[in-house]
N, C-alpha and C positions, 0 to 999 in steps of 0.2 A: 653581476646581478645576483641579489640574494634570492633564495627560494621563497615562493609564496607560502602563505599559511596552508597547513594540511597538504603540503606537496602539490597544491593546485588541484586537489581532488574535491570536486564540487557536485552540484546537482546533476550535471550531464553525465559525469562518470558514475554516480550512484544509480542513475536510471539505466545506464548500460549494464552495470553489474546485476541489477534486479532482473532485467530482461534476459540476460545471458543465463542466469541461474535457472530461470523458468524454462528456457529453451533446452538446456542440458538435462534438466530433470525430466522433461517430456520425451526427449529423444535418446537419452543415454543414462537411464538410471542403472543401478548396480546389476540388476537381473538382466537387462538388455545388454549391458557391457559384457557380462559373463558369457551369455549365449553367443555374442558376436566373436569374441577373441579367444575364449577359453573352452571351446567345445571339445578340443582334443588335448589330452594330457600326455601324449607320447613324446618323450624327450628327444626322440630321433626324427620327429616329423620334419618335413620340408618347410623352410621358412615361408610364412604366408604374409600376404598384405591384406588385412581385414579391416574394412572401414565402411561406414554408411554413407555412400555417395549421395543419397537423397537428402540426408540431413546436412551434408556439406553444401549441397546446392541451395538449400534454404538459408544457410549462413551467408552464402554469397549474395543471395537476393536481399538479405538484410543489410548488406554493405559492410559486414564485419571484416571481410578479407581485404578491404581497401582502407581500413582505418589509418594505416601507416603510409599509404601511397600519397604523395604530395598532391595538392589540389590542381597544380598546373599539369599533372600527368593523368588527371581524371579520377583521383581518389578523394577521400574525405579529409586527409591531412590533419587528423586529430593528434592530440598530444600523446607523448610516450606514456604518460600516466594513464590515459584512457586505454591505450593498447595493452598495458600491463594488467589493467583491470579485467579485460576480456581474457587474456592468457591465464590469469590466476583462476578464473572460473572454469576455463577449459581443463586446467590441472586438477581442480576440485572434482571434476567429473571424469578425469582420466580419459578424456575424449579422444578416440583414435581419428586423427585427421592430419592433413599437411599444414595446419594453422601456423605452428611455430616456425616450421621450415619456410613457409611462404613469407611470413612477417620478417624473418631474419634476412631472407634474400631481398626483400623490399628495402630494408635499411641499408644493405650493401649497395644496391643499385642507386638509392637516393644519395649516397655519399659520393657516387661517381660524377654526377653532374654533367653527363654527356648526352648527346642526342640518342645514341644507342641505348643508354640506360633508361632514358625517358620513354623510348618506344617499348622497352620491356615492362616498365612500370605501367604503361597504358594497357598492356596485355593482361597484367595482373588485375588491374582495375576492371577489366572486362570479364574476369572470372577464371583466368588461367592460374594454375598453381606453380610454385617454383621451389627450388632447393639450392643448397650451396655445395659445390664440389671444390673445396678449397683445402682439404686436409691431406697430408702425405701419409705414407705407410707407417711412419713412426708415431702418428697421431698429432704431429705438429701442425698448427693452423695459424701460427703467428709469424713464422719466418718466410723468407722468399724461396725456401727450399721445397717447392712444390714438385710433385712427381710427374706433372704434365708439362710438356714443352710445346711452344708455338714457333713454327718455322714458316718462312715465306716472305715475300715482299709484295708491294702493291696493295690491291684491295682485298686480297684473300690470304688468310693464314691457315696452316694445317696443324691440328692438335693431335698429339700422340702422348700416350701414357695412361696413368691410372690415378683417379681421385678416390680416396679412402674415407670410410666412415661417413658416407653421405646419408643424411637423415631423410627418411620418407621419400627415398628416391623413386620408388614405384608408384607414388601418388603424384609425382611432379610432372608438369608439362614442360617446364623449362629448367635448365640448370645454369647457374652462374659459376663458370669454371675459371679457376686461377691457373694460369700457365706462364712459364718463364721463357724468355728468349735472351739474346745477347743484350737487348735494350732494357731488360728488367721484367718484372712481373706485370702482366696484363690480365684483364677480366673480360670474359667472353660469354655471351648468352647463347646457349645451345639447346635446341629442342631435343627432348629425350628420344624422339623417333628419327633423329637425323642419321643418315648412313654413317656407319662406323662406331656408333654409340652402343655399348653393351652394358646392361645393368646386371650385376651378379649379386644376388641376395646374400646377406650375412645372417648367421644364426645369433640372435641376441636374446637377452633375458626378458626384455620388455615386450609384453604381448600387445601393447597398445600402439606400437610403432613398428616401422620396418626400417632397416638400414641396409646399405649395399656399398660395394665398391664398383665404380663405374670406369670402364676402359674406353679410351678414345683412340681409334685406329684410323689415322688419316682423315679425321673429321675436319671438314672445311668450314671456316667461319668468315663470312663476308664483312665488309666495312660496317654495315648496319648492325652487326652483332657484337661490335666492340663496345663494351660498357666502360672500360678504362684502358687507355693506351698503354703499351709496354712502358714500364718505368713508373706508372702512376697507380697500378693496381694495389700495391702494398699500402700506399697512403689511404686509399679508399677502404681497405679492410681494417686498417688501424682506426679510422674514423668511426666505422660501424661497430667495432668490437664491443664497446660498452653497451650498446643496445642489445647485441646478441646475448651477452651475459645476463643482462637485466631481465630479458624475457624468459630465459631458462630458469632464473631464480624465482620469477613470479609463478611459473608453472609449479615449481617445487613447493612454494608457499600454499598454493591451492590444494595440492595433494596432501600436504602436511595437515591442513585444516580438516580435510576429510578424515584422516587418520585420527586426529584428536577427537573430533565429534563422535566418530564411530566407536572408538575405544572407551570414551567416557560413558556413552550410552550402554555399552556392554557391561562396564564395571558397576553400573547401577542395577542391572538385571541379574547378573550371575551371582548366585548365592553360594557361599562356602562358610562352614562353621556357623550356620544360622544367620549370617549377615551378608549383605552385598559386598563383593570383594573391594569395591571402592571405599568401603568404610575403613579399610586397613591402610595405615600410613605407608607401608611398603608399596602399595599400588597408588594411593592418592597423591603422594608427593612427586613421583616421576611423571604422573599425568599433568600436574601443575608445571613441571619443568618442560614438558612438551609445549604447553601453552606459551610459556615465556620464550622459548627458543623460536617458536613460530612468529610471535609478535616482533621479536628482534629481527628476524630474517625479513619479515614483511616490511618493517619500517625501513630497513636498509634498501630493499628492492624498490620501494617507492621513492626513497631519496635519490637513488640512482636514476630512476625514470624521470623524476623532476629535474635532475641535473641535465639530462638530455634536452629538456625543454628550456631551462633557464640558466644553467651554469655549465656549458659544454666543457670548459676547462677542468672541471671537477668530475666529469662523468666517468672517466676511466678509474679514478680512485674509488668512487662510490660503487662502481660496478664490481670491482675486485672484492670489496668488502661484502657486497650483497651475495655474490656467488660463493664466497668462503662460508658465510653464515648459513646460507640456504643448504649447502651441501652437508654441513655438520648437522643441521637440524633434520635433514632428510634421513640421515643415518640413525640418529637417536630416535626419532618418531617411528621409523619403520621397525626398529628393534622392539620398542615398547608395544606397538600395536599388535605385533605377532605374539609376544609373550603374554600380554594381558587378555588375549582371546583364548588362552589356555590350549587344551588339547586339540581344538579345531583350528587354531590360529595358523598353523603351518600347512594345513591341508589345501588341496586344489579347490575343494568345494567352497571354501571361505573366500569372500570377496577381497579380504585383506591382501592376499598375495599379489593381486593385480596392481595395487598401489605401491607395495614394497618394490616390485620389479620396475615400475616406472621411476621410482625414486632412485633406485640403484643406477639405472641408466643415466638419469639426470645428474647424479653426483659427480660422475666422471666426464660428462659431456662438456667439452671446452675447458677441462681442467677441474680437478677436485679441490677440496678446501685447502689442503696443504700447498698446492700449486699456487692458488690465488693469494694465500697469506705471504708466500715467498715473493710474488710479484708486487704485492703491496709494500712489503719491506724494502724491496729495491727502489720503489718510488719515493718512499718516505725517508729512508736513511742511506740509500745507495747500496750497490752490490758489495758483499763482504769478500775481501780478498782471500784467495785460497792459501 
């Protein structure tokens, strides 16, 4: 099936964008964000989990957390293009929340197609937050080489091991855990307050998120908590992977747009040699390059989202393209936004650093630009022999 015109972005998506932009402007403008997450500049501070739970509650009341939840599980079941629209606006506001983690967990659960997964999706539809515990110590999230094991027979399995690089773990109510056994990889839904679950915060550069490694010591998971049977978990993760990459790419596009608009505005106001610095080609041309890279990355992100809706067979290819372009864009726009804010650009008091740090985190989350270009090359021309 060919993609529809404008990636299927129509009046409904445009209304969602407009309302989301108003919401984030009201609840998370730059000053509010700065006070919330950047009140302490001590580099040795204990990792904190800082977010506005009341604002998150209002988002849940609006139904935004259920956009990706299928209708038969109690959600809105909207298109991936609509979900990407919301995520892009959240990135534009650098909104601290479990939004992306919950949406990505939703896509993994939706790919499972089991009663246990539908039950968890129903809990998300009712307001619970979720996260993915699928990455091993080396940062791999594509292979079956998870560091968590599942043992036992009958209706209960026992989980042991550690999941690494878990996004917004301290904001989550549920974790979708990848665990291996002799029968293969399975996926299990585990409440964060279950006996044996320990969340150990990581120190990361991004102030708008938290990250942790989560240990499972004899955690029991009943039959109702099995989202994907052993041997079927890897297939579900593979099916959901394009959506995960697409949503992270959309977040980067939103943050990149903020960097572009803020840097452009400053270049019009800052005067040097009796002229606004934006008058000079050395500043003007790179800002235009920022715009071009953002438009390119956004176009690829929405092509990937549209493929999830209309061309599932092409979704993985488009998602790799989107993540590669968005990661490269994030690096370029972050560098320009800091440099063109001059002497204050690298200071803690300037809002720019919040977005730079979010972009740095996003660049490597689920693979950087080079990684995804390599995966894309493997898909198009095959692996190169050593």
